[in-house]
All heavy atoms as a GROMACS GRO file, in nm:
protein
  434
    1MET      N    1  -3.346  18.313   3.479
    1MET     CA    2  -3.329  18.223   3.368
    1MET      C    3  -3.274  18.303   3.250
    1MET      O    4  -3.324  18.411   3.218
    1MET     CB    5  -3.462  18.161   3.333
    1MET     CG    6  -3.455  18.054   3.233
    1MET     SD    7  -3.608  17.961   3.238
    1MET     CE    8  -3.548  17.815   3.164
    2PRO      N    9  -3.172  18.253   3.183
    2PRO     CA   10  -3.113  18.329   3.073
    2PRO      C   11  -3.206  18.336   2.952
    2PRO      O   12  -3.285  18.244   2.927
    2PRO     CB   13  -2.987  18.252   3.040
    2PRO     CG   14  -3.009  18.116   3.092
    2PRO     CD   15  -3.101  18.130   3.210
    3GLN      N   16  -3.194  18.445   2.879
    3GLN     CA   17  -3.273  18.463   2.758
    3GLN      C   18  -3.209  18.383   2.644
    3GLN      O   19  -3.089  18.364   2.640
    3GLN     CB   20  -3.278  18.610   2.720
    3GLN     CG   21  -3.347  18.697   2.823
    3GLN     CD   22  -3.495  18.667   2.831
    3GLN    OE1   23  -3.558  18.637   2.730
    3GLN    NE2   24  -3.550  18.674   2.950
    4HIS      N   25  -3.291  18.340   2.552
    4HIS     CA   26  -3.240  18.266   2.438
    4HIS      C   27  -3.186  18.364   2.335
    4HIS      O   28  -3.245  18.469   2.310
    4HIS     CB   29  -3.350  18.181   2.375
    4HIS     CG   30  -3.400  18.074   2.466
    4HIS    ND1   31  -3.325  17.962   2.495
    4HIS    CD2   32  -3.514  18.064   2.537
    4HIS    CE1   33  -3.394  17.887   2.580
    4HIS    NE2   34  -3.508  17.946   2.607
    5ALA      N   35  -3.075  18.331   2.274
    5ALA     CA   36  -3.016  18.414   2.170
    5ALA      C   37  -3.095  18.396   2.041
    5ALA      O   38  -3.143  18.285   2.012
    5ALA     CB   39  -2.871  18.377   2.149
    6PRO      N   40  -3.110  18.502   1.962
    6PRO     CA   41  -3.181  18.486   1.835
    6PRO      C   42  -3.103  18.396   1.741
    6PRO      O   43  -2.980  18.393   1.743
    6PRO     CB   44  -3.191  18.629   1.781
    6PRO     CG   45  -3.083  18.704   1.850
    6PRO     CD   46  -3.064  18.639   1.983
    7ASN      N   47  -3.174  18.324   1.656
    7ASN     CA   48  -3.107  18.232   1.564
    7ASN      C   49  -3.069  18.298   1.433
    7ASN      O   50  -3.031  18.232   1.338
    7ASN     CB   51  -3.194  18.109   1.538
    7ASN     CG   52  -3.327  18.147   1.480
    7ASN    OD1   53  -3.356  18.263   1.459
    7ASN    ND2   54  -3.409  18.047   1.453
    8HIS      N   55  -3.080  18.430   1.425
    8HIS     CA   56  -3.042  18.504   1.306
    8HIS      C   57  -2.943  18.613   1.346
    8HIS      O   58  -2.952  18.667   1.456
    8HIS     CB   59  -3.164  18.564   1.238
    8HIS     CG   60  -3.251  18.641   1.333
    8HIS    ND1   61  -3.220  18.766   1.377
    8HIS    CD2   62  -3.366  18.606   1.394
    8HIS    CE1   63  -3.314  18.807   1.462
    8HIS    NE2   64  -3.403  18.711   1.474
    9PRO      N   65  -2.850  18.647   1.260
    9PRO     CA   66  -2.753  18.750   1.295
    9PRO      C   67  -2.818  18.889   1.296
    9PRO      O   68  -2.902  18.920   1.213
    9PRO     CB   69  -2.648  18.739   1.185
    9PRO     CG   70  -2.717  18.673   1.071
    9PRO     CD   71  -2.824  18.586   1.131
   10VAL      N   72  -2.778  18.970   1.393
   10VAL     CA   73  -2.830  19.105   1.407
   10VAL      C   74  -2.745  19.199   1.323
   10VAL      O   75  -2.624  19.184   1.314
   10VAL     CB   76  -2.828  19.148   1.556
   10VAL    CG1   77  -2.875  19.290   1.573
   10VAL    CG2   78  -2.916  19.055   1.637
   11CYS      N   79  -2.808  19.296   1.261
   11CYS     CA   80  -2.739  19.394   1.176
   11CYS      C   81  -2.634  19.468   1.258
   11CYS      O   82  -2.661  19.518   1.366
   11CYS     CB   83  -2.840  19.492   1.119
   11CYS     SG   84  -2.768  19.624   1.020
   12ARG      N   85  -2.512  19.475   1.206
   12ARG     CA   86  -2.403  19.542   1.276
   12ARG      C   87  -2.417  19.694   1.273
   12ARG      O   88  -2.367  19.763   1.359
   12ARG     CB   89  -2.269  19.505   1.212
   12ARG     CG   90  -2.233  19.363   1.229
   12ARG     CD   91  -2.097  19.329   1.172
   12ARG     NE   92  -2.038  19.437   1.096
   12ARG     CZ   93  -1.935  19.425   1.016
   12ARG    NH1   94  -1.881  19.307   1.000
   12ARG    NH2   95  -1.887  19.526   0.949
   13HIS      N   96  -2.486  19.747   1.174
   13HIS     CA   97  -2.497  19.892   1.159
   13HIS      C   98  -2.596  19.953   1.257
   13HIS      O   99  -2.570  20.058   1.316
   13HIS     CB  100  -2.536  19.928   1.016
   13HIS     CG  101  -2.434  19.887   0.916
   13HIS    ND1  102  -2.323  19.961   0.889
   13HIS    CD2  103  -2.427  19.778   0.837
   13HIS    CE1  104  -2.250  19.900   0.798
   13HIS    NE2  105  -2.311  19.787   0.765
   14CYS      N  106  -2.710  19.888   1.277
   14CYS     CA  107  -2.813  19.944   1.365
   14CYS      C  108  -2.822  19.872   1.498
   14CYS      O  109  -2.896  19.916   1.587
   14CYS     CB  110  -2.948  19.942   1.295
   14CYS     SG  111  -3.012  19.778   1.260
   15ASP      N  112  -2.752  19.760   1.513
   15ASP     CA  113  -2.747  19.684   1.637
   15ASP      C  114  -2.886  19.637   1.682
   15ASP      O  115  -2.916  19.629   1.800
   15ASP     CB  116  -2.679  19.763   1.747
   15ASP     CG  117  -2.624  19.676   1.858
   15ASP    OD1  118  -2.596  19.558   1.830
   15ASP    OD2  119  -2.610  19.724   1.971
   16GLY      N  120  -2.973  19.608   1.586
   16GLY     CA  121  -3.105  19.556   1.618
   16GLY      C  122  -3.213  19.661   1.637
   16GLY      O  123  -3.326  19.627   1.669
   17PHE      N  124  -3.181  19.789   1.616
   17PHE     CA  125  -3.280  19.897   1.624
   17PHE      C  126  -3.291  19.960   1.486
   17PHE      O  127  -3.233  20.065   1.459
   17PHE     CB  128  -3.237  20.002   1.727
   17PHE     CG  129  -3.232  19.948   1.867
   17PHE    CD1  130  -3.114  19.901   1.921
   17PHE    CD2  131  -3.347  19.943   1.944
   17PHE    CE1  132  -3.108  19.851   2.049
   17PHE    CE2  133  -3.342  19.891   2.072
   17PHE     CZ  134  -3.223  19.846   2.125
   18PRO      N  135  -3.368  19.898   1.395
   18PRO     CA  136  -3.366  19.939   1.255
   18PRO      C  137  -3.442  20.067   1.222
   18PRO      O  138  -3.414  20.130   1.123
   18PRO     CB  139  -3.430  19.821   1.183
   18PRO     CG  140  -3.523  19.764   1.284
   18PRO     CD  141  -3.452  19.781   1.415
   19VAL      N  142  -3.537  20.108   1.306
   19VAL     CA  143  -3.615  20.228   1.278
   19VAL      C  144  -3.603  20.322   1.398
   19VAL      O  145  -3.627  20.281   1.511
   19VAL     CB  146  -3.764  20.194   1.253
   19VAL    CG1  147  -3.843  20.319   1.223
   19VAL    CG2  148  -3.777  20.094   1.140
   20VAL      N  149  -3.565  20.445   1.371
   20VAL     CA  150  -3.553  20.545   1.478
   20VAL      C  151  -3.632  20.668   1.440
   20VAL      O  152  -3.658  20.695   1.323
   20VAL     CB  153  -3.406  20.583   1.504
   20VAL    CG1  154  -3.327  20.466   1.557
   20VAL    CG2  155  -3.341  20.640   1.381
   21SER      N  156  -3.671  20.746   1.541
   21SER     CA  157  -3.738  20.873   1.520
   21SER      C  158  -3.644  20.985   1.558
   21SER      O  159  -3.589  20.985   1.669
   21SER     CB  160  -3.866  20.883   1.603
   21SER     OG  161  -3.959  20.788   1.559
   22ILE      N  162  -3.626  21.080   1.468
   22ILE     CA  163  -3.536  21.192   1.491
   22ILE      C  164  -3.618  21.319   1.496
   22ILE      O  165  -3.699  21.345   1.406
   22ILE     CB  166  -3.431  21.202   1.378
   22ILE    CG1  167  -3.350  21.073   1.371
   22ILE    CG2  168  -3.340  21.322   1.398
   22ILE    CD1  169  -3.259  21.066   1.253
   23THR      N  170  -3.600  21.399   1.602
   23THR     CA  171  -3.673  21.524   1.611
   23THR      C  172  -3.607  21.628   1.522
   23THR      O  173  -3.485  21.634   1.510
   23THR     CB  174  -3.678  21.577   1.756
   23THR    OG1  175  -3.545  21.599   1.800
   23THR    CG2  176  -3.748  21.480   1.846
   24THR      N  177  -3.689  21.711   1.459
   24THR     CA  178  -3.638  21.814   1.369
   24THR      C  179  -3.616  21.946   1.442
   24THR      O  180  -3.560  22.038   1.386
   24THR     CB  181  -3.736  21.838   1.254
   24THR    OG1  182  -3.861  21.880   1.308
   24THR    CG2  183  -3.755  21.712   1.172
   25GLY      N  184  -3.661  21.956   1.566
   25GLY     CA  185  -3.648  22.079   1.642
   25GLY      C  186  -3.774  22.164   1.636
   25GLY      O  187  -3.793  22.252   1.719
   26GLY      N  188  -3.859  22.139   1.539
   26GLY     CA  189  -3.983  22.215   1.526
   26GLY      C  190  -4.097  22.148   1.599
   26GLY      O  191  -4.085  22.036   1.650
   27ARG      N  192  -4.208  22.219   1.604
   27ARG     CA  193  -4.329  22.165   1.668
   27ARG      C  194  -4.449  22.185   1.578
   27ARG      O  195  -4.454  22.278   1.499
   27ARG     CB  196  -4.353  22.233   1.803
   27ARG     CG  197  -4.248  22.200   1.906
   27ARG     CD  198  -4.290  22.253   2.043
   27ARG     NE  199  -4.190  22.224   2.142
   27ARG     CZ  200  -4.198  22.123   2.229
   27ARG    NH1  201  -4.303  22.045   2.227
   27ARG    NH2  202  -4.103  22.102   2.316
   28HIS      N  203  -4.547  22.096   1.594
   28HIS     CA  204  -4.673  22.110   1.522
   28HIS      C  205  -4.761  22.211   1.596
   28HIS      O  206  -4.730  22.255   1.707
   28HIS     CB  207  -4.745  21.974   1.514
   28HIS     CG  208  -4.669  21.872   1.435
   28HIS    ND1  209  -4.654  21.879   1.298
   28HIS    CD2  210  -4.605  21.760   1.474
   28HIS    CE1  211  -4.584  21.776   1.257
   28HIS    NE2  212  -4.552  21.701   1.362
   29ARG      N  213  -4.874  22.246   1.536
   29ARG     CA  214  -4.964  22.344   1.598
   29ARG      C  215  -5.020  22.298   1.732
   29ARG      O  216  -5.049  22.380   1.819
   29ARG     CB  217  -5.080  22.375   1.505
   29ARG     CG  218  -5.038  22.452   1.384
   29ARG     CD  219  -5.156  22.487   1.300
   29ARG     NE  220  -5.110  22.557   1.180
   29ARG     CZ  221  -5.188  22.629   1.104
   29ARG    NH1  222  -5.316  22.639   1.132
   29ARG    NH2  223  -5.139  22.689   0.999
   30ASP      N  224  -5.035  22.167   1.750
   30ASP     CA  225  -5.089  22.116   1.877
   30ASP      C  226  -4.982  22.101   1.984
   30ASP      O  227  -5.009  22.059   2.096
   30ASP     CB  228  -5.161  21.983   1.855
   30ASP     CG  229  -5.069  21.873   1.803
   30ASP    OD1  230  -4.952  21.901   1.774
   30ASP    OD2  231  -5.116  21.759   1.792
   31GLY      N  232  -4.855  22.135   1.953
   31GLY     CA  233  -4.748  22.133   2.052
   31GLY      C  234  -4.662  22.009   2.049
   31GLY      O  235  -4.562  22.002   2.119
   32THR      N  236  -4.698  21.910   1.969
   32THR     CA  237  -4.615  21.790   1.961
   32THR      C  238  -4.493  21.816   1.873
   32THR      O  239  -4.493  21.904   1.788
   32THR     CB  240  -4.694  21.671   1.902
   32THR    OG1  241  -4.742  21.707   1.772
   32THR    CG2  242  -4.812  21.635   1.992
   33ARG      N  243  -4.389  21.738   1.896
   33ARG     CA  244  -4.265  21.758   1.820
   33ARG      C  245  -4.277  21.698   1.680
   33ARG      O  246  -4.338  21.594   1.661
   33ARG     CB  247  -4.148  21.692   1.892
   33ARG     CG  248  -4.115  21.759   2.021
   33ARG     CD  249  -3.986  21.702   2.076
   33ARG     NE  250  -3.955  21.758   2.204
   33ARG     CZ  251  -3.877  21.865   2.221
   33ARG    NH1  252  -3.823  21.923   2.117
   33ARG    NH2  253  -3.853  21.912   2.341
   34ALA      N  254  -4.214  21.764   1.584
   34ALA     CA  255  -4.208  21.714   1.448
   34ALA      C  256  -4.092  21.614   1.441
   34ALA      O  257  -3.980  21.646   1.478
   34ALA     CB  258  -4.187  21.828   1.350
   35THR      N  259  -4.121  21.492   1.397
   35THR     CA  260  -4.019  21.388   1.392
   35THR      C  261  -4.012  21.326   1.252
   35THR      O  262  -4.107  21.334   1.175
   35THR     CB  263  -4.047  21.276   1.493
   35THR    OG1  264  -4.174  21.219   1.464
   35THR    CG2  265  -4.045  21.327   1.635
   36LEU      N  266  -3.897  21.266   1.224
   36LEU     CA  267  -3.877  21.191   1.101
   36LEU      C  268  -3.848  21.047   1.138
   36LEU      O  269  -3.771  21.021   1.231
   36LEU     CB  270  -3.757  21.246   1.023
   36LEU     CG  271  -3.765  21.390   0.977
   36LEU    CD1  272  -3.630  21.433   0.921
   36LEU    CD2  273  -3.872  21.405   0.873
   37ARG      N  274  -3.909  20.951   1.068
   37ARG     CA  275  -3.878  20.810   1.089
   37ARG      C  276  -3.773  20.770   0.987
   37ARG      O  277  -3.793  20.785   0.867
   37ARG     CB  278  -4.002  20.724   1.073
   37ARG     CG  279  -4.099  20.744   1.187
   37ARG     CD  280  -4.209  20.645   1.181
   37ARG     NE  281  -4.151  20.512   1.197
   37ARG     CZ  282  -4.221  20.401   1.205
   37ARG    NH1  283  -4.350  20.406   1.196
   37ARG    NH2  284  -4.162  20.285   1.220
   38VAL      N  285  -3.662  20.716   1.035
   38VAL     CA  286  -3.551  20.678   0.949
   38VAL      C  287  -3.522  20.530   0.969
   38VAL      O  288  -3.513  20.482   1.082
   38VAL     CB  289  -3.425  20.762   0.983
   38VAL    CG1  290  -3.310  20.726   0.893
   38VAL    CG2  291  -3.457  20.910   0.974
   39THR      N  292  -3.508  20.457   0.858
   39THR     CA  293  -3.475  20.315   0.865
   39THR      C  294  -3.327  20.294   0.833
   39THR      O  295  -3.265  20.375   0.765
   39THR     CB  296  -3.559  20.231   0.766
   39THR    OG1  297  -3.535  20.280   0.635
   39THR    CG2  298  -3.706  20.240   0.798
   40CYS      N  299  -3.273  20.186   0.882
   40CYS     CA  300  -3.133  20.152   0.861
   40CYS      C  301  -3.110  20.125   0.712
   40CYS      O  302  -3.179  20.041   0.654
   40CYS     CB  303  -3.095  20.031   0.945
   40CYS     SG  304  -2.927  19.972   0.918
   41PRO      N  305  -3.012  20.192   0.650
   41PRO     CA  306  -2.988  20.167   0.508
   41PRO      C  307  -2.921  20.033   0.480
   41PRO      O  308  -2.930  19.981   0.368
   41PRO     CB  309  -2.897  20.283   0.466
   41PRO     CG  310  -2.830  20.325   0.591
   41PRO     CD  311  -2.928  20.299   0.702
   42ALA      N  312  -2.857  19.974   0.579
   42ALA     CA  313  -2.787  19.847   0.557
   42ALA      C  314  -2.884  19.729   0.554
   42ALA      O  315  -2.874  19.641   0.469
   42ALA     CB  316  -2.682  19.826   0.664
   43CYS      N  317  -2.980  19.725   0.648
   43CYS     CA  318  -3.072  19.610   0.656
   43CYS      C  319  -3.212  19.645   0.606
   43CYS      O  320  -3.299  19.559   0.604
   43CYS     CB  321  -3.079  19.558   0.799
   43CYS     SG  322  -3.153  19.675   0.916
   44HIS      N  323  -3.235  19.769   0.569
   44HIS     CA  324  -3.364  19.815   0.517
   44HIS      C  325  -3.478  19.795   0.617
   44HIS      O  326  -3.589  19.760   0.580
   44HIS     CB  327  -3.397  19.748   0.385
   44HIS     CG  328  -3.293  19.768   0.281
   44HIS    ND1  329  -3.268  19.890   0.222
   44HIS    CD2  330  -3.204  19.682   0.227
   44HIS    CE1  331  -3.170  19.877   0.136
   44HIS    NE2  332  -3.128  19.752   0.138
   45GLY      N  333  -3.448  19.812   0.746
   45GLY     CA  334  -3.550  19.806   0.848
   45GLY      C  335  -3.586  19.668   0.898
   45GLY      O  336  -3.686  19.652   0.967
   46THR      N  337  -3.508  19.567   0.868
   46THR     CA  338  -3.541  19.432   0.913
   46THR      C  339  -3.468  19.393   1.040
   46THR      O  340  -3.508  19.298   1.107
   46THR     CB  341  -3.507  19.328   0.806
   46THR    OG1  342  -3.366  19.331   0.781
   46THR    CG2  343  -3.582  19.354   0.677
   47ALA      N  344  -3.356  19.460   1.072
   47ALA     CA  345  -3.271  19.433   1.189
   47ALA      C  346  -3.193  19.303   1.175
   47ALA      O  347  -3.131  19.258   1.270
   47ALA     CB  348  -3.349  19.434   1.319
   48HIS      N  349  -3.197  19.239   1.059
   48HIS     CA  350  -3.124  19.115   1.035
   48HIS      C  351  -3.011  19.141   0.937
   48HIS      O  352  -3.028  19.211   0.839
   48HIS     CB  353  -3.214  19.007   0.977
   48HIS     CG  354  -3.333  18.978   1.060
   48HIS    ND1  355  -3.325  18.919   1.184
   48HIS    CD2  356  -3.465  19.004   1.038
   48HIS    CE1  357  -3.448  18.908   1.234
   48HIS    NE2  358  -3.534  18.959   1.148
   49ALA      N  359  -2.897  19.081   0.964
   49ALA     CA  360  -2.783  19.093   0.875
   49ALA      C  361  -2.787  18.982   0.771
   49ALA      O  362  -2.828  18.870   0.800
   49ALA     CB  363  -2.653  19.084   0.954
   50THR      N  364  -2.747  19.014   0.651
   50THR     CA  365  -2.738  18.914   0.546
   50THR      C  366  -2.602  18.846   0.558
   50THR      O  367  -2.500  18.914   0.556
   50THR     CB  368  -2.750  18.978   0.408
   50THR    OG1  369  -2.871  19.051   0.402
   50THR    CG2  370  -2.748  18.876   0.299
   51PRO      N  371  -2.598  18.716   0.572
   51PRO     CA  372  -2.468  18.647   0.580
   51PRO      C  373  -2.384  18.673   0.455
   51PRO      O  374  -2.438  18.688   0.345
   51PRO     CB  375  -2.504  18.500   0.590
   51PRO     CG  376  -2.646  18.498   0.636
   51PRO     CD  377  -2.709  18.623   0.584
   52ALA      N  378  -2.254  18.680   0.473
   52ALA     CA  379  -2.164  18.710   0.361
   52ALA      C  380  -2.175  18.606   0.251
   52ALA      O  381  -2.157  18.637   0.133
   52ALA     CB  382  -2.022  18.719   0.412
   53SER      N  383  -2.208  18.485   0.286
   53SER     CA  384  -2.218  18.380   0.185
   53SER      C  385  -2.341  18.399   0.097
   53SER      O  386  -2.345  18.352  -0.016
   53SER     CB  387  -2.224  18.243   0.250
   53SER     OG  388  -2.338  18.233   0.333
   54LEU      N  389  -2.442  18.472   0.145
   54LEU     CA  390  -2.562  18.495   0.067
   54LEU      C  391  -2.564  18.631  -0.002
   54LEU      O  392  -2.655  18.661  -0.077
   54LEU     CB  393  -2.686  18.485   0.156
   54LEU     CG  394  -2.712  18.347   0.217
   54LEU    CD1  395  -2.835  18.354   0.309
   54LEU    CD2  396  -2.732  18.243   0.110
   55ALA      N  397  -2.463  18.714   0.027
   55ALA     CA  398  -2.458  18.846  -0.033
   55ALA      C  399  -2.438  18.834  -0.184
   55ALA      O  400  -2.366  18.748  -0.232
   55ALA     CB  401  -2.346  18.927   0.028
   56ARG      N  402  -2.503  18.920  -0.255
   56ARG     CA  403  -2.494  18.916  -0.400
   56ARG      C  404  -2.360  18.972  -0.447
   56ARG      O  405  -2.319  19.078  -0.403
   56ARG     CB  406  -2.608  18.997  -0.460
   56ARG     CG  407  -2.612  18.991  -0.608
   56ARG     CD  408  -2.730  19.066  -0.660
   56ARG     NE  409  -2.728  19.063  -0.806
   56ARG     CZ  410  -2.822  19.111  -0.882
   56ARG    NH1  411  -2.926  19.167  -0.827
   56ARG    NH2  412  -2.813  19.104  -1.011
   57THR      N  413  -2.298  18.900  -0.535
   57THR     CA  414  -2.171  18.945  -0.590
   57THR      C  415  -2.185  18.962  -0.740
   57THR      O  416  -2.272  18.901  -0.803
   57THR     CB  417  -2.057  18.846  -0.560
   57THR    OG1  418  -2.091  18.720  -0.614
   57THR    CG2  419  -2.034  18.834  -0.411
   58GLY      N  420  -2.103  19.043  -0.795
   58GLY     CA  421  -2.109  19.063  -0.939
   58GLY      C  422  -2.014  19.174  -0.980
   58GLY      O  423  -1.938  19.226  -0.901
   59ARG      N  424  -2.022  19.208  -1.106
   59ARG     CA  425  -1.933  19.312  -1.156
   59ARG      C  426  -1.991  19.448  -1.135
   59ARG      O  427  -2.100  19.478  -1.134
   59ARG     CB  428  -1.909  19.294  -1.304
   59ARG     CG  429  -1.837  19.167  -1.333
   59ARG     CD  430  -1.802  19.167  -1.477
   59ARG     NE  431  -1.847  19.042  -1.535
   59ARG     CZ  432  -1.824  19.008  -1.658
   59ARG    NH1  433  -1.759  19.089  -1.736
   59ARG    NH2  434  -1.865  18.896  -1.705
   0.00000   0.00000   0.00000
């Protein structure tokens, strides 16, 4: 059975994956990797695109 498409547009910059973990290459004392959580700057971690008609315009 086909999946239903979301009724909101997905962010073009992150393609629906708004938060990612990036390894820094280092490790903590217990042996786990040190990571940074980074959110998409375009959608601010929501994974939804703002329609062009609703985008704020101004000088």
